C-alpha positions, 0 to 999 in steps of 0.5 A, spaced: 550 530 479 544 525 480 538 525 475 532 526 480 527 526 474 521 521 475 520 516 469 513 514 468 511 507 471 510 501 466 504 498 465 507 492 469 509 496 475 502 499 475 499 492 476 504 490 481 502 497 485 495 495 484 496 488 486 500 490 492 494 496 494 489 490 494 493 485 498 495 491 503 487 493 504 486 485 505 491 484 510 488 491 514 481 488 514 483 481 516 488 483 522 483 488 524 477 483 524 481 478 528 484 483 533 476 485 534 474 477 536 481 476 540 480 475 547 488 475 548 490 482 549 497 481 547 494 478 540 490 484 540 496 488 541 500 485 535 494 485 530 493 492 531 500 494 530 500 490 524 494 494 522 498 500 523 504 497 519 499 495 513 496 502 513 503 505 512 505 500 507 498 502 503 499 510 504 506 509 501 503 505 495 498 511 494 503 516 495 507 513 489 501 513 485 500 520 486 507 522 485 507 519 478 500 521 476 502 528 473 507 524 469 503 518 467 501 518 459 494 520 458 493 514 453 494 507 453 501 505 449 
């Protein structure tokens, strides 16, 4: 039987997730801004797809943090 109990994330893992969230937010903004000024519909379409992809990545990262919030230590270790 597989152990499905989650363990608290380490500070290093939390830093990786925080950096990834920042990167995804930056990519969303950059792709959206570039799509808004592009005159080529194909490029706009591709960039808008990238926005949706990065929004999904961002959502996944936030969900991971929310799932681990209940088991996170209340004080720094």
